[in-house]
C-alpha positions in Angstrom: -108.3 106.4 -23.1 -105.4 108.6 -21.9 -102.0 106.9 -21.5 -100.7 107.8 -18.1 -97.7 106.6 -16.1 -100.1 104.6 -13.9 -101.6 102.9 -16.9 -98.2 102.0 -18.2 -97.3 100.5 -14.7 -100.4 98.4 -14.7 -99.8 97.1 -18.2 -96.2 96.2 -17.4 -97.3 94.4 -14.2 -99.9 92.4 -16.1 -97.3 91.4 -18.8 -94.8 90.4 -16.2 -97.4 88.3 -14.3 -98.4 86.5 -17.5 -94.8 85.8 -18.4 -94.0 84.5 -14.9 -97.2 82.3 -15.0 -96.1 80.8 -18.4 -92.6 80.1 -17.0 -94.0 78.3 -14.0 -96.5 76.2 -15.9 -94.2 75.2 -18.8 -93.9 71.5 -19.4 -90.5 70.0 -20.2 -90.7 67.8 -23.3 -87.8 65.6 -24.2 -86.2 66.8 -27.4 -85.3 64.0 -29.8 -82.9 64.8 -32.6 -82.0 63.2 -35.9 -79.6 63.7 -38.8 -81.3 64.6 -42.1 -79.8 62.2 -44.7 -81.1 63.8 -47.8 -79.7 66.5 -50.1 -82.8 68.8 -50.1 -84.9 69.5 -47.0 -88.5 70.5 -47.8 -91.5 71.8 -45.8 -93.0 68.3 -46.1 -89.9 66.8 -44.6 -90.1 69.1 -41.6 -93.8 68.2 -41.1 -93.0 64.5 -41.2 -90.3 64.9 -38.6 -92.6 67.0 -36.5 -95.3 64.3 -36.6 -92.7 61.8 -35.3 -91.9 64.3 -32.5 -88.4 64.9 -33.9 -87.8 68.5 -32.9 -84.1 68.8 -33.7 -82.6 68.1 -37.1 -78.9 68.1 -37.9 -78.3 69.3 -41.4 -75.2 68.5 -43.4 -73.3 71.4 -44.9 -74.2 70.7 -48.6 -77.9 70.1 -47.9 -80.2 72.6 -49.5 -83.1 74.0 -47.5 -86.2 75.2 -49.3 -87.7 78.5 -48.1 -90.8 76.6 -47.1 -88.7 74.2 -45.0 -87.2 77.1 -43.1 -90.7 78.6 -42.6 -92.3 75.3 -41.4 -89.4 74.7 -39.0 -89.9 78.1 -37.5 -93.7 77.7 -37.3 -93.5 74.2 -35.8 -90.6 74.9 -33.5 -88.3 72.4 -35.2 -84.6 73.4 -34.5 -82.3 73.1 -37.5 -78.6 72.6 -36.6 -76.2 73.1 -39.5 -73.3 70.7 -38.9 -69.8 71.4 -40.2 
């Protein structure tokens, strides 16, 4: 396959169409937040909050986050907010 200007235009048009269709069919889900009370936030904690549909966690400044907690939050779409 040869990459031509016309092929690039077609690909860009397809990508734009897909993005627009995703935006028009997205469902708004209420985001429930909670303050994490512990001193160490783990991947298991993130999974438990996610199962309870808690998608926003407020983290106190001295709370330690494990690398797995950060990864699981990113993978599951849980937002971590570092409070001051």
